N, C-alpha and C positions, 0 to 999 in steps of 0.2 A: 577556492577551498580555504578554510580557516583552522589553523592548529589550536592547541589548547595549552594548558599549564600542567605540568612542568616540561612540556615539549616545546617546539619551535617549528620553523618551516623545515628543519632537518627531519622531522618525522615523516613529512610528506615527499621528500625527494624521490624516493624509489618507487613512487606511483607515476611519477612523470613519464617515464618509458611507457608503461603499459596503456596510459591514458591519452598520450599524444600520437603514438605509433602502434596502435593496437593489433595491427597485422603481425607484428613480431611476437605477440603474446596471446595468440588465439582469438583475436577479434576480427573485426571488419573493418575496411576503411570509414565506413558510416559511423563507427563507434567513436572516432578521434574527436578529442577536445583541445581547444585552446586552454591553458592553465593559468590562471593569475592566483600567486601563492603569497599573499601580504603577510608581513609579521604584524601581530596585534600591536597596538600603540604601547609603548613601554616595554616591548619585548625584542630581544635581539637587534635586528637591523632597523627596527622603527625608533624614531626619536621618543623620549619620555615627555608624557603630557605635561603641560606647563599651566594646565588649569583643570579646575575639578569638572566631573560630569562625564568622563569617558567610560559609561558603562556599555553593556551589550547593545542597547538601543541606539546610542550615538555611534558606536562602531559600525552597527548595520548601516546606519545612514551614510557614513562616510565610505563603506564598500560600495553602495550604489553609486555615489558620486564618483568613485574610483572607476568603476565600470563605464559609466558615461564619459568620463575623460579620456578613458583608453578607446573609445569608439565602438563598444559593444552595445548593440541595440536588443540582443537577445542573449539571456545567459541563465545559468542555473548556479545554485549555491550548495556547498556541502560543509559540515563540519562536525567535529567531536569535541567533548569536554568543553572548555570555553567556546570553542568554535561552534558547538551545537547551540549554545545560547545566542551567539550572534546570528546563526543561521535561523534559528527560530524566530528571532526578532525581525530578520529580513522577510521571512514568510508572512509575518503579521503586519509588516509595513506595506508589503506588496509594491515595490518600486516599480516604475515603468521598465518593462524589458525583462523582469525575472518571470521565468517560466515554471520554475518549481524548485523544491529544495529536498536535499537527503541529509539525515542525520543518523549518527550511531550511538548517540546518548540521549535519554529522555531527560532533557534539562528541567530542573526545578522540581523533580519528583519527591525529594526529601520533605518538601513543604506540603505535598498533598497525597502522600502515601495512604493516609488513612481514609481517603475518599475513593481509592482504586480498588477495583475487585479483588477478592482474596478467596475464591472458591476453588479453583482448579489447583493442581499440584504446582504448576508453573507459576501460578499467581501467588501461592503461598510461598514458595520458594524465593520470588522476587521480594515479597513483603519481609521475609526473614533477612535477606540480604540487605535491604534498606536499613532495617532496625540495627542490624550489626554494624554497617558503616557509620551510622549516627551514634552508636554506642562507643566505638572503639577505632574508628577510621577517619573521624571527622576532624581531628586536631588541626591539621594544616589549614582546613577551610576556616575554621573558627578564628585561628590567630590571624591569618591574612584578611579576614573580613572585618576584624575589630581592632587589631594592632599591627598592621603590616610593616609599619616603620620599626617597629621593635625588633622583629625578626630580620628585617632589611639590613640592620647594622651587620649582623653575623654573614649575611649573604654578599655583602660587598667587601667584607674584611677577610675573610678566610676562604680559599677554594675548597678545603675540606668541609667547612660548614655549609657551603652552597650545595656541594655534592650530596651530603647526607640529606639535606632538606629536600633537594629535588628527586632522590632516589626512593624516599619513603613516602609514596603516594598512596598506592592501593596494593592490598595483599597479593593478588594474583601478579601483577607486574613486578612487585618487589621480589618474590620468589623467582620469576623469570629472569629478572636482572641479575639476582645473586647467583643463579646458575651459570650465567655468562662469565662472571667474574671468578667465583670460586671453584666451579667445576669445568670451565672452559666448554660449556655445552649451551650455546645461545639457542633461544626459541626464536625461530624465523628470523627477522632481522633486527632483533634486539641484541645486537653484538656489543661486545666491549667497546669497539671503535666508535659505533654509531652513538652509544650512549656517551662516551667521553667527548665526542664531537658536540653533543648538545649541551653538556656541562660547560664545555669551553666557550660555547658561543655566549651563554650567559655571563660568564666570568669576563671575558674580553671586551664585551660591550657594557659591563657593569649595570646590567638590567635586573638583576636579582630582586631588588626592593620595588622597583616601579612596576615589574611584572605582578608582584604580590598585590599591589594596590588595586588591581582590577577587581580583586575579591571585596575590597572595601567598597568600592563603587558599586558592586553588585548588591551588597547589603544596603547602601543607602537608597538606591534606586527601589529595592523590595519594599522598604519602609514606606517610601512615598506612595506606593500604589497598593499597600496593604488593604485587603477587603475588597478591592475592585476587580472586577472580571476583565482579564485581558482581551484585546480584540481577537478575533478568529483568524486563523491562517487562511489566506485568500488565494493560495496557490496549492498545486498538487504536492503532496508530501511522500517521500520514499524514506523507509526506515530499515535498517538492518540490524539485528540482535546478534552480538558476539558473545560466545559463552562465558568468556573470562572477564566481561564487563563488571563493574562495581556491582550492578544488579542486572540480570538478563531479562530485559523487558519482555513480558509476553504480549502477543498481539492485542489483547484486549485492553492492556494499559495504553498501547499506542494509539489505539482508536479512540480511547477516552480523550486523550490529549489532542489527538489530530483526526477528528471525524472524517475529514476528507482524505483519508490515507489512500493512496493510489498504488503503493508498493510496499510489501513487506516479506521479509525473509529472515530465517534464523540459519546462521552457519554453523559449521562443526569445530571452528577453532578461531582463535584471535581473542584479544582482551580489550583493556581500555585503550591502549594505543595500537588500534587495528591497523591504521594505515602503515604504521611504522613496523609492526610485528609481521603482518601478513599483507605486504603490498600488492600481490598480484590477486588474492582472494579479494581485497578491498577494491581494487579497480574493476574487477568483474562486477561487484555489487554496485558500484557507482554507475557503470555502463548500463546494467540491467534497470536500475531505477529510473534513468533519465531516457531510457531508449524510447518510450512512448510519447515524451514531451518533445521530441525532436521534430515531429510532424507538424 
């Protein structure tokens, strides 16, 4: 499973119990997984890349090699945020042994929103959310995809600067995190302690700037393939829509991006940091999405 920005492996830790020992959490022994939770290159416990080119596609190839070296001949992949882009790339590369993928963010939608359906109420709401994000929530993305080193100086120099940059990601998460700190009312697992742990991981490892550079790599990779049709995803796809996501992707959008959709569900709670905020619900979705792929 692959985390995102401004998260880290910390956002996934509370899914370890439900996914590795499901009988304690309402599942069956057949639902158990071995988990591999790598830090993205330049994030947290992973080293900073020393050469250019570490975009989602290259990370996807590295993850496939990692699974091979660990001895796994059959595996699935899951991701949200940056992790969704990496997981999507794995699905398109279809490395040997990959049985399927599950994502909880429809990566790349901001670039194709005008080509997606906008007829139903859910579709129009999603279009409006994407437009709002592009108009007033896209600042961190633009800065990190064009001038990551500029903001990087602050992220390495000041823990307060780092915290402010990491916390102001999307509106839903911002208000949930604010309630945890200001009102003492955390939403799910977005507690003060967990949030501070995540910031501390970035600070102690000095990876604020190197993590930001992934967005620059993404921008460069997108420019290289502009106008080209990406290869189709060659494995079954599962998708879960969480209502507090930057945009709640309707099924029609997901089927447009993933014609071979094998599992889709809309849940009643959770946002951009779904695994972090609602680890048990998230784990149930992962189990459900991959259950048919185990056979």
